[in-house]
Residue, then its C-alpha position, 0 to 999 in steps of 0.5 A: m494860964t497867963k493873966i492878961n491886964p489890958l490896963s498895963r498897956r495905957p499910954a505912957q505919954k499924952r499926945l495928940v495925932v490928928a489929921v485935918r482935912g478941908a478946903a484951900g484957905t480954911g486954916k489947916s496950916y495955921f491950925a498945925a502951926s498953932l502947935a507951937d504955942a500949945g506947950v507940947g514942945r518945939l514944932l517941926l513943920f514938914d512944908v511940902e507946900r512951901k508956904s510956911r514962911l507965910l505963917p505967923g511965927a515962922t520967920g524972924a530972929a527967934p521963929k516960934f517953930d522950925a519949918v523945912e521945905v520939901h522940894h521933892p517927895d523923895e526927901l520926906p522920908d530922909f527929913i523924917d529920919w533926920a528929925l527922929e534919929g539924926e541930927g535933928k533929934a537934938q532939937g528935942y521936937g515935941a510936935y511934928a506937922l506934915d503940910s500937906w499930906s494930900l500934896y505929898f501924896a499927889r506929887k509922889h503919885r505924879e512921880t510914879l506915873r511920870a516914870v511909868r510913862e517915861r519907861t514905857g513911852d506910852p503917854t497913857a500908861e498907868p502904874t501896875a498894881d504892884q507899883l501902886q502897892n510899893d507907893q502905898v507901902l512908902y506912904q504908910e511908912v511915912l505915917r508910921r514913922l511920924c505917928m508911931d515912931s516919933g512919940a510926939c504930937v503930930v498934925i497931918 
């Protein structure tokens, strides 16, 4: 019989993975940007809301962190791949922030709804359970890539 030692599976790296929820204007984006000063490595902020330029340290000759604007929800998985495996990997990011998960989710759902209504010609049509499940798989993949595969600190 094989002997199991759960202590052999202690985390090899200390990191923070946190989801922040709150009303508009409560400081969620400021909190995410504060990772730039937390000593966890370079921060990359995936800016779905396209307002990172308003955060302290986002602009100027030597920005404290990198921010990329996500103009369309379908871009986000490719941006994450770029950061984790592509040319962005050379930047040595130690922290990632997705600002905001809620807006990403809403925009992606809106795209699915629009596509269903265009395809059917019915302005009240709703996605099927399979279509919603397909979207759910995509949402889970985005979170898995950031929270698990990155091995970095993450704020959602």
